[in-house]
MIVEXVO-632517 format. One record per residue: x, y, z of N, C-alpha, C in turn. Coordinates in steps of 0.05 Angstrom, whole numbers, padded with zeros to 5 digits, always signed. Last residue first. Example, Ala and Ser with C-alpha at 12.3 -4.5 7.8 and 13.67 -1.06 7.14 Angstrom:
2
+00257-00045+00142+00273-00021+00143+00258+00001+00157;+00264-00114+00156+00246-00090+00156+00264-00066+00156;
***
This chain:
350
-00017-00746-00231+00007-00730-00224+00016-00734-00209;-00053-00797-00266-00048-00790-00246-00026-00766-00250;-00113-00781-00313-00088-00792-00310-00078-00775-00278;-00159-00770-00320-00152-00783-00331-00124-00792-00331;-00217-00778-00270-00197-00773-00282-00171-00785-00303;-00273-00778-00221-00258-00796-00258-00236-00770-00257;-00288-00808-00160-00275-00792-00175-00267-00801-00197;-00343-00817-00121-00336-00835-00139-00319-00811-00157;-00354-00818-00047-00352-00799-00077-00331-00818-00098;-00405-00842-00006-00383-00853-00026-00383-00829-00041;-00429-00863+00061-00435-00848+00031-00406-00849+00019;-00455-00932+00082-00437-00901+00077-00444-00888+00057;-00474-00984+00087-00492-00956+00100-00465-00941+00105;-00452-01020+00066-00434-01017+00090-00454-00987+00101;-00493-01033+00030-00483-01057+00043-00475-01041+00063;-00517-00979+00008-00536-00990+00025-00517-01014+00039;-00478-00930-00005-00471-00959+00000-00492-00972+00019;-00494-00865-00046-00494-00882-00018-00489-00916-00018;-00452-00814-00078-00471-00840-00078-00473-00847-00051;-00428-00767-00121-00435-00772-00090-00461-00797-00091;-00373-00752-00154-00403-00769-00165-00410-00772-00136;-00336-00703-00210-00338-00720-00177-00370-00731-00165;-00345-00682-00246-00314-00708-00246-00326-00717-00221;-00369-00643-00251-00376-00665-00263-00366-00688-00256;-00342-00602-00235-00351-00608-00208-00365-00634-00216;-00268-00580-00250-00312-00595-00263-00314-00609-00246;-00236-00551-00207-00244-00555-00231-00275-00563-00240;-00219-00565-00152-00210-00542-00166-00224-00539-00189;-00226-00592-00093-00235-00591-00120-00234-00569-00130;-00194-00642-00060-00186-00610-00063-00195-00611-00096;-00206-00688+00000-00209-00682-00031-00217-00643-00042;-00184-00718+00051-00194-00687+00036-00190-00696+00002;-00196-00767+00098-00197-00757+00069-00199-00732+00063;-00212-00789+00146-00192-00802+00134-00177-00786+00108;-00243-00754+00184-00214-00762+00193-00200-00772+00181;-00293-00758+00137-00297-00751+00168-00259-00754+00179;-00285-00712+00090-00289-00740+00095-00284-00744+00117;-00283-00644+00059-00268-00659+00081-00286-00685+00093;-00261-00613+00008-00285-00632+00022-00276-00655+00035;-00237-00544-00006-00235-00571+00006-00251-00587+00015;-00228-00494-00019-00242-00513-00038-00234-00546-00039;-00242-00438+00016-00234-00462+00016-00252-00478-00013;-00216-00379+00014-00232-00388-00002-00228-00414-00011;-00170-00362+00038-00187-00369+00059-00213-00373+00040;-00143-00338-00008-00129-00351+00015-00151-00369+00040;-00180-00296-00041-00162-00326-00049-00151-00352-00033;-00162-00258-00011-00187-00270-00001-00182-00298-00014;-00126-00233-00035-00121-00230-00001-00145-00248+00008;-00127-00227-00085-00109-00246-00077-00106-00249-00049;-00172-00202-00089-00176-00224-00093-00150-00236-00090;-00149-00152-00074-00170-00164-00052-00174-00193-00061;-00111-00140-00114-00094-00152-00088-00118-00167-00077;-00141-00135-00153-00133-00157-00160-00119-00171-00130;-00209-00104-00152-00193-00103-00148-00174-00130-00146;-00247-00088-00204-00243-00100-00189-00204-00099-00179;-00297-00032-00207-00271-00043-00215-00266-00061-00192;-00360-00042-00198-00340-00023-00192-00317-00039-00199;-00434-00025-00208-00413-00032-00212-00391-00024-00204;-00470-00010-00136-00458-00008-00162-00444-00021-00177;-00489-00041-00106-00495-00038-00110-00497-00024-00136;-00438-00033-00050-00442-00057-00063-00472-00051-00094;-00437+00000-00011-00429+00013-00045-00435-00017-00060;-00444-00002+00041-00418-00019+00028-00416-00005-00001;-00478+00002+00083-00462+00020+00069-00446+00017+00056;-00499-00031+00118-00466-00025+00123-00463-00004+00106;-00543-00034+00100-00538-00039+00135-00513-00028+00134;-00547-00051+00052-00557-00025+00071-00554-00018+00094;-00523-00085+00041-00509-00065+00032-00527-00035+00041;-00549-00132+00065-00524-00119+00068-00509-00095+00071;-00594-00122+00041-00593-00124+00061-00569-00115+00071;-00566-00138-00022-00582-00118-00011-00587-00109+00015;-00552-00180-00010-00526-00168-00013-00548-00139-00008;-00603-00214-00007-00580-00223+00021-00559-00196+00010;-00627-00209-00050-00635-00195-00028-00622-00197-00009;-00595-00235-00088-00593-00210-00087-00601-00196-00067;-00589-00287-00074-00575-00275-00070-00578-00246-00067;-00644-00296-00085-00636-00301-00054-00608-00284-00049;-00649-00295-00143-00661-00274-00131-00660-00278-00091;-00616-00339-00148-00606-00311-00153-00621-00287-00140;-00640-00377-00137-00615-00375-00116-00607-00345-00121;-00680-00379-00171-00682-00367-00137-00672-00370-00125;-00652-00386-00217-00660-00359-00218-00679-00359-00185;-00583-00409-00211-00608-00413-00212-00629-00392-00201;-00532-00380-00227-00544-00392-00249-00579-00394-00240;-00486-00356-00210-00507-00373-00191-00519-00387-00206;-00456-00340-00244-00443-00361-00224-00464-00373-00209;-00478-00308-00289-00451-00329-00296-00458-00355-00268;-00515-00283-00267-00527-00309-00282-00507-00323-00283;-00488-00261-00221-00508-00275-00211-00502-00292-00244;-00454-00224-00247-00443-00244-00224-00468-00269-00227;-00491-00182-00281-00477-00208-00288-00465-00226-00272;-00516-00169-00229-00537-00181-00242-00515-00208-00272;-00466-00144-00213-00488-00159-00194-00505-00185-00212;-00407-00134-00235-00430-00115-00238-00445-00148-00232;-00342-00112-00230-00354-00127-00220-00383-00119-00227;-00285-00121-00283-00301-00097-00260-00311-00127-00256;-00246-00148-00302-00242-00131-00295-00260-00108-00275;-00246-00227-00290-00259-00199-00300-00250-00171-00284;-00217-00260-00269-00217-00261-00299-00232-00244-00303;-00222-00267-00216-00204-00263-00223-00190-00263-00254;-00283-00269-00212-00261-00246-00200-00230-00240-00209;-00290-00316-00229-00305-00293-00238-00289-00270-00236;-00262-00355-00196-00256-00355-00222-00271-00319-00232;-00290-00345-00146-00269-00332-00152-00256-00337-00177;-00341-00367-00161-00353-00337-00155-00316-00330-00156;-00332-00420-00173-00341-00408-00197-00340-00368-00191;-00315-00433-00125-00284-00437-00142-00292-00416-00170;-00361-00436-00098-00337-00416-00091-00320-00417-00110;-00389-00468-00121-00400-00445-00135-00375-00424-00125;-00361-00517-00110-00362-00513-00144-00375-00476-00147;-00375-00521-00061-00345-00522-00065-00348-00502-00099;-00426-00526-00064-00420-00508-00059-00388-00500-00067;-00426-00584-00084-00445-00568-00103-00436-00529-00088;-00403-00601-00039-00386-00608-00079-00400-00579-00088;-00441-00603+00001-00416-00581-00003-00395-00591-00018;-00505-00601-00043-00480-00608-00026-00464-00591-00017;-00568-00574-00014-00543-00563-00029-00520-00581-00023;-00625-00550-00014-00610-00568+00000-00601-00574-00025;-00649-00476+00006-00646-00499-00016-00629-00524-00006;-00655-00443+00045-00679-00447+00035-00667-00464+00004;-00612-00450+00079-00636-00436+00090-00656-00449+00070;-00562-00461+00055-00577-00480+00066-00600-00478+00078;-00545-00412+00029-00561-00427+00012-00572-00447+00021;-00520-00381+00077-00545-00380+00078-00554-00396+00056;-00460-00422+00088-00483-00410+00109-00509-00402+00098;-00435-00408+00022-00423-00432+00057-00446-00429+00075;-00461-00362+00005-00449-00398-00009-00451-00414+00026;-00450-00327+00035-00475-00330+00023-00472-00356+00021;-00395-00320+00051-00424-00318+00072-00453-00332+00060;-00382-00309+00005-00364-00338+00017-00388-00340+00031;-00402-00267-00023-00407-00277-00036-00399-00316-00025;-00380-00234+00025-00413-00229+00018-00418-00255+00003;-00327-00221+00006-00342-00242+00044-00363-00241+00033;-00329-00207-00040-00327-00238-00034-00329-00250-00017;-00351-00158-00024-00365-00170-00038-00356-00198-00035;-00306-00138+00003-00329-00146+00016-00349-00155+00006;-00264-00132-00040-00258-00146-00007-00284-00160+00001;-00276-00102-00068-00271-00117-00073-00268-00146-00053;-00289-00048-00041-00310-00059-00049-00309-00087-00049;-00242-00045-00017-00256-00052+00000-00284-00063-00009;-00210-00030-00071-00205-00046-00055-00224-00064-00040;-00240+00014-00085-00241-00014-00100-00236-00041-00086;-00270+00043-00031-00256+00039-00049-00254+00010-00074;-00304+00068+00020-00306+00049-00008-00302+00051-00028;-00264+00054+00079-00272+00073+00057-00281+00056+00034;-00295+00046+00144-00283+00036+00113-00284+00051+00095;-00280+00087+00195-00300+00080+00175-00291+00061+00141;-00251+00102+00265-00256+00102+00231-00277+00097+00219;-00237+00128+00316-00271+00132+00298-00265+00128+00270;-00193+00134+00343-00204+00141+00320-00223+00151+00308;-00214+00120+00395-00194+00135+00391-00193+00151+00359;-00260+00077+00379-00265+00089+00401-00242+00119+00393;-00239+00039+00339-00266+00053+00339-00273+00075+00360;-00182+00027+00348-00197+00044+00315-00222+00050+00322;-00180+00032+00408-00159+00052+00385-00172+00040+00353;-00217-00001+00421-00216+00020+00433-00195+00038+00416;-00218-00050+00386-00242-00031+00387-00242-00008+00397;-00165-00068+00405-00175-00058+00376-00200-00040+00368;-00170-00084+00461-00154-00058+00444-00167-00049+00417;-00204-00129+00447-00213-00109+00471-00193-00078+00462;-00169-00164+00420-00202-00148+00414-00207-00123+00426;-00097-00154+00424-00131-00163+00429-00154-00153+00417;-00056-00132+00372-00063-00135+00398-00087-00150+00407;-00039-00087+00335-00031-00127+00331-00036-00135+00363;-00073-00058+00282-00064-00061+00318-00064-00097+00317;-00066-00001+00238-00064-00023+00250-00067-00036+00274;-00100+00042+00182-00089+00031+00217-00080+00003+00214;-00094+00097+00139-00083+00062+00151-00082+00054+00173;-00141+00141+00109-00123+00133+00138-00121+00106+00138;-00159+00203+00076-00151+00179+00075-00128+00169+00101;-00198+00253+00101-00177+00241+00094-00175+00211+00096;-00262+00256+00097-00249+00248+00125-00218+00241+00119;-00268+00284+00049-00282+00259+00058-00268+00243+00080;-00243+00318+00050-00273+00325+00058-00289+00307+00065;-00190+00300+00049-00199+00324+00063-00232+00323+00078;-00161+00283+00011-00185+00275+00008-00195+00280+00041;-00097+00285+00043-00102+00275+00022-00138+00271+00025;-00050+00265+00072-00064+00299+00084-00077+00299+00046;-00067+00214+00112-00049+00226+00097-00074+00250+00092;-00047+00181+00183-00060+00200+00164-00055+00209+00149;-00036+00125+00207-00018+00138+00187-00047+00153+00175;-00025+00088+00262-00042+00085+00240-00026+00117+00227;-00018+00028+00318-00007+00055+00288-00028+00054+00272;+00010-00013+00362-00012+00009+00354+00002+00022+00324;+00056-00040+00369+00039-00056+00374+00011-00035+00355;+00107-00067+00325+00100-00042+00329+00075-00044+00342;+00162-00103+00325+00138-00113+00327+00121-00084+00337;+00216-00087+00313+00196-00105+00295+00168-00115+00297;+00228-00063+00348+00229-00057+00330+00218-00059+00308;+00219-00077+00420+00230-00092+00396+00216-00070+00368;+00247-00036+00466+00222-00042+00453+00244-00056+00426;+00267-00065+00535+00272-00050+00510+00249-00064+00491;+00271-00085+00587+00243-00068+00580+00252-00054+00559;+00339-00089+00600+00308-00105+00607+00290-00080+00588;+00388-00134+00569+00373-00107+00580+00349-00111+00578;+00444-00164+00591+00412-00167+00590+00407-00128+00588;+00506-00198+00571+00486-00183+00593+00458-00176+00585;+00564-00228+00565+00543-00234+00565+00523-00216+00586;+00631-00228+00543+00617-00225+00564+00583-00225+00556;+00682-00266+00528+00661-00264+00519+00637-00260+00539;+00754-00273+00510+00727-00284+00505+00699-00261+00503;+00800-00245+00525+00796-00278+00532+00779-00288+00526;+00769-00190+00542+00799-00202+00537+00796-00230+00542;+00713-00185+00501+00720-00178+00531+00746-00205+00531;+00652-00177+00468+00686-00180+00478+00699-00173+00494;+00589-00185+00488+00612-00158+00492+00634-00176+00486;+00519-00192+00474+00543-00207+00484+00566-00184+00472;+00456-00188+00505+00477-00172+00494+00511-00183+00497;+00392-00202+00503+00407-00207+00508+00435-00196+00490;+00328-00169+00525+00342-00171+00495+00377-00183+00512;+00260-00169+00535+00289-00163+00551+00301-00180+00522;+00210-00116+00519+00222-00153+00515+00251-00147+00530;+00140-00090+00515+00179-00091+00527+00188-00115+00518;+00083-00065+00490+00104-00087+00497+00132-00083+00495;+00069-00015+00474+00064-00018+00499+00074-00045+00505;+00077+00047+00425+00084+00016+00441+00083+00011+00467;+00036+00072+00386+00034+00064+00412+00054+00040+00415;+00028+00129+00343+00036+00097+00350+00038+00092+00381;+00013+00160+00279+00016+00164+00312+00015+00135+00322;+00032+00217+00230+00038+00180+00247+00033+00180+00269;+00010+00241+00174+00014+00249+00210+00014+00218+00214;+00043+00249+00111+00026+00241+00135+00032+00245+00161;+00036+00280+00040+00061+00281+00077+00032+00260+00092;+00054+00237-00008+00033+00256-00001+00049+00254+00030;+00057+00219-00082+00072+00231-00054+00061+00248-00037;+00020+00166-00107+00030+00194-00107+00038+00200-00076;+00015+00113-00109+00026+00121-00132+00034+00155-00131;-00011+00098-00060-00026+00091-00088-00011+00108-00102;+00027+00142-00030+00008+00123-00028-00003+00117-00054;+00094+00150-00003+00086+00139-00028+00060+00135-00025;+00117+00206+00037+00106+00181+00033+00087+00174+00010;+00130+00269+00036+00138+00245+00010+00129+00221+00021;+00143+00262+00117+00134+00269+00089+00142+00257+00057;+00110+00268+00168+00120+00250+00152+00121+00273+00134;+00101+00271+00246+00101+00272+00220+00117+00266+00194;+00086+00238+00302+00097+00240+00276+00096+00256+00248;+00077+00206+00364+00062+00232+00346+00086+00246+00329;+00075+00158+00405+00091+00175+00386+00074+00188+00365;+00075+00151+00473+00059+00145+00449+00076+00167+00427;+00089+00086+00514+00092+00105+00498+00077+00114+00475;+00032+00046+00558+00059+00056+00538+00067+00081+00530;-00016+00014+00584+00000+00036+00582+00025+00039+00570;-00068-00026+00569-00051-00024+00571-00025+00001+00569;-00126-00045+00571-00116-00035+00565-00091-00021+00573;-00161-00075+00613-00141-00087+00594-00124-00073+00576;-00201-00042+00636-00179-00038+00650-00160-00059+00640;-00214+00015+00601-00218-00013+00599-00192-00027+00621;-00205+00068+00585-00218+00065+00609-00234+00037+00617;-00186+00112+00552-00165+00088+00560-00177+00081+00585;-00194+00157+00539-00225+00141+00526-00200+00107+00532;-00160+00197+00556-00188+00196+00565-00206+00178+00565;-00120+00183+00538-00121+00177+00553-00152+00177+00566;-00126+00207+00472-00124+00179+00481-00137+00172+00511;-00131+00261+00494-00156+00248+00488-00162+00213+00485;-00072+00269+00508-00101+00270+00529-00126+00256+00524;-00052+00256+00452-00047+00236+00481-00068+00244+00509;-00070+00303+00432-00073+00280+00423-00073+00255+00440;-00058+00340+00463-00081+00344+00454-00085+00317+00449;-00001+00337+00446-00011+00329+00469-00037+00331+00470;+00000+00348+00392+00010+00322+00393+00001+00316+00440;-00009+00402+00399-00032+00388+00391-00026+00357+00398;+00049+00428+00404+00018+00428+00429-00007+00406+00423;+00071+00410+00362+00076+00388+00390+00054+00396+00406;+00041+00431+00314+00053+00408+00320+00053+00395+00346;+00036+00489+00312+00016+00481+00323+00028+00455+00327;+00073+00485+00252+00081+00505+00285+00062+00494+00307;+00036+00468+00220+00056+00451+00232+00067+00460+00262;-00027+00475+00203-00004+00501+00216+00020+00480+00232;-00051+00452+00177-00047+00474+00164-00028+00490+00171;-00037+00390+00198-00027+00397+00172-00032+00433+00160;-00058+00411+00249-00033+00400+00244-00021+00414+00217;-00116+00411+00238-00100+00435+00246-00071+00436+00245;-00124+00365+00217-00127+00383+00203-00119+00404+00204;-00108+00335+00264-00092+00329+00241-00099+00351+00223;-00151+00351+00304-00126+00352+00308-00108+00355+00279;-00200+00327+00272-00199+00366+00271-00168+00370+00284;-00200+00276+00277-00199+00292+00249-00192+00331+00252;-00192+00269+00331-00166+00265+00312-00170+00277+00283;-00250+00282+00351-00226+00301+00352-00200+00291+00340;-00305+00297+00301-00286+00277+00307-00257+00292+00315;-00325+00346+00294-00334+00333+00325-00312+00312+00323;-00326+00352+00238-00298+00362+00255-00302+00358+00282;-00352+00321+00220-00328+00310+00218-00312+00328+00244;-00426+00297+00232-00397+00321+00221-00370+00325+00233;-00452+00262+00237-00439+00268+00202-00424+00291+00200;-00451+00234+00288-00465+00267+00282-00464+00273+00251;-00407+00201+00286-00438+00190+00287-00459+00211+00290;-00357+00205+00243-00371+00216+00264-00398+00210+00266;-00299+00189+00213-00324+00194+00220-00334+00197+00240;-00241+00182+00172-00260+00193+00203-00284+00188+00189;-00231+00125+00133-00230+00148+00139-00249+00164+00163;-00181+00067+00114-00209+00075+00124-00211+00115+00123;-00165+00017+00062-00153+00056+00073-00188+00052+00089;-00126-00039+00071-00149-00027+00074-00141+00001+00076;-00074-00055+00059-00087-00046+00034-00118-00034+00040;-00003-00066+00085-00034-00060+00086-00057-00047+00066;+00043-00069+00075+00026-00102+00062+00000-00088+00071;+00070-00037+00098+00071-00040+00062+00053-00062+00051;+00064-00021+00154+00045-00017+00136+00049-00016+00103;+00105-00035+00179+00085-00050+00185+00054-00044+00162;+00143+00002+00161+00148-00022+00154+00128-00039+00157;+00140+00048+00193+00125+00058+00175+00127+00017+00160;+00165+00053+00256+00140+00064+00240+00122+00063+00222;+00214+00022+00244+00201+00014+00264+00161+00029+00256;+00233+00051+00196+00233+00024+00194+00199+00015+00216;+00242+00106+00227+00230+00097+00207+00226+00074+00196;+00276+00084+00269+00253+00094+00271+00223+00102+00243;+00321+00072+00228+00308+00050+00255+00280+00063+00263;+00338+00123+00217+00330+00104+00196+00312+00080+00213;+00343+00161+00270+00325+00157+00249+00313+00138+00224;+00392+00119+00286+00363+00119+00299+00348+00128+00283;+00428+00136+00238+00423+00110+00241+00394+00107+00260;+00433+00200+00247+00419+00180+00220+00409+00153+00228;+00421+00232+00313+00434+00205+00297+00421+00191+00273;+00393+00270+00322+00418+00274+00300+00428+00252+00293;+00334+00296+00342+00340+00264+00336+00362+00270+00315;+00295+00318+00379+00309+00327+00356+00329+00300+00360;+00232+00318+00398+00245+00296+00402+00264+00313+00389;+00196+00376+00432+00196+00362+00406+00218+00335+00411;+00183+00386+00487+00192+00399+00467+00187+00370+00454;+00160+00366+00543+00162+00391+00543+00165+00402+00514;+00119+00306+00546+00138+00325+00548+00146+00363+00536;+00061+00288+00586+00073+00296+00564+00100+00308+00568;+00031+00227+00612+00053+00248+00622+00061+00259+00585;-00023+00209+00655-00004+00211+00632+00018+00227+00636;-00041+00146+00704-00039+00180+00688-00022+00183+00663;-00078+00106+00723-00055+00120+00716-00060+00140+00709;-00127+00093+00750-00119+00112+00761-00088+00108+00754;-00149+00053+00705-00137+00036+00732-00114+00061+00755;-00173+00079+00677-00194+00063+00692-00179+00048+00714;-00134+00105+00643-00153+00122+00665-00166+00106+00685;-00070+00083+00634-00102+00077+00632-00117+00084+00657;-00026+00132+00606-00032+00106+00622-00058+00101+00615;+00034+00151+00557-00004+00150+00571-00007+00126+00586;+00077+00196+00546+00071+00166+00556+00039+00173+00564;+00106+00217+00480+00085+00230+00513+00087+00194+00519;+00145+00247+00439+00140+00224+00439+00130+00228+00476;+00140+00277+00368+00135+00289+00399+00131+00255+00416;+00178+00296+00312+00163+00279+00327+00171+00290+00351;+00176+00320+00243+00176+00318+00274+00167+00300+00279;+00199+00288+00191+00200+00324+00196+00201+00319+00228;+00229+00237+00161+00214+00240+00183+00217+00270+00191;+00212+00227+00090+00232+00230+00106+00212+00241+00134;+00216+00172+00035+00196+00201+00054+00222+00202+00079;+00227+00151-00012+00223+00171-00018+00223+00197+00021;+00214+00102+00007+00233+00103+00003+00237+00130+00004;+00165+00078+00034+00184+00110+00045+00196+00112+00029;+00099+00069+00004+00129+00058+00001+00136+00085+00018;+00035+00017+00015+00062+00043+00016+00080+00037+00005;+00015-00026-00001+00001+00001-00004+00016+00027+00004;
***
C-alpha cells in the first residue's frame, strides 16, 4: 500500500499515556524529540512505517453526528496539516484524548509517538502524513560483548522490539472533505482493537475498489457457505463449485456487476433472487456501496483467495481438493456398508 523510500521524518513528539480506569496518568514532554543520529532516524522510520507496507485497507474519519469536525483526531490532524508550528501542542491534545478513552482495565499503558512525515508514497502519489504509534510491549534482550580472553553476556530489560509495532495509524493529507485517507494496524487483542480504531480514531472503511472487492467476496462466501442451506438442499461439493466459480469470476473480470455475476456464477433463478436480497440487506445495513458496478482489485482477490477453501473433508480419513469441473465427482450411498461415497473421474495421476 505504501512506500517510504523517498519519505522523511519531519517532526516527532513522545509522550506517555496510562490507563485511566486503573488510576494511572499521562505524561507530556516539553518539546519535540531532536534526532541527530541518522542510524536512529532510519530505525525509527523502519519501526513506524514498515508494518504498513502490506496494508491495503483504507479508512476515513467519521462521526455519529455526520459532522467530521466533532471527530477529535480529524480536528487535530486538520490543524496540524494547516499549521505545522502547532504540532507539538496538538500532539499533547491527542495524548490527552487517548488517555480519556483508555477506560478499560485491559488497556495497557505505553509510550505514544506522534510524528509528521513528508513524501510517503500512497497509491503512486507522494503525500505528507501524520503518524500516531503506541508501544506497549517490552522485551528483554541478551547482549554479547567481547572482552579479554572471550566474551561477556549482559541483558537489557524492557527494551522495544522495533520489528513489532503494537498500534499505529497513518493519516494522509489527501481527500480531507471525505475524512482523509487513513491506514491503521493493531497487533493486540480485540478489546484494544475496539478502543484504538473505533473509540480513539473513530474510523470507517472507505468504499474504494479494494474494500468493495474484499467485501463483495466476503458476502459471496457467506451466502454460499451459510445462507444457501436455509432455502435450498445443496451438497458441500456444489458449494465448493460455487466458491470456485466466484473466485474464477473475480480473477478473470476487470469489473463486478451483480447481474452478470448472478447469471454466470449462481445460475438458478430462485438462488439469484435470494443472493440479491441478501446483498441488498448487507448493503443497506453497512452502506457498502455494492449496488453499483466497480473495478475489481487484484490485491483484494489475492487476499481473499487464501480463505476461499475448495476442500471437501470426509470424516478424518480423506480430504478432496476440488479445483475444477464438479461433474467429475459423483456422490452416492452404499446400502451394504451404510456409508456415503464419492466417485472421482480423472485421466491420469500427477
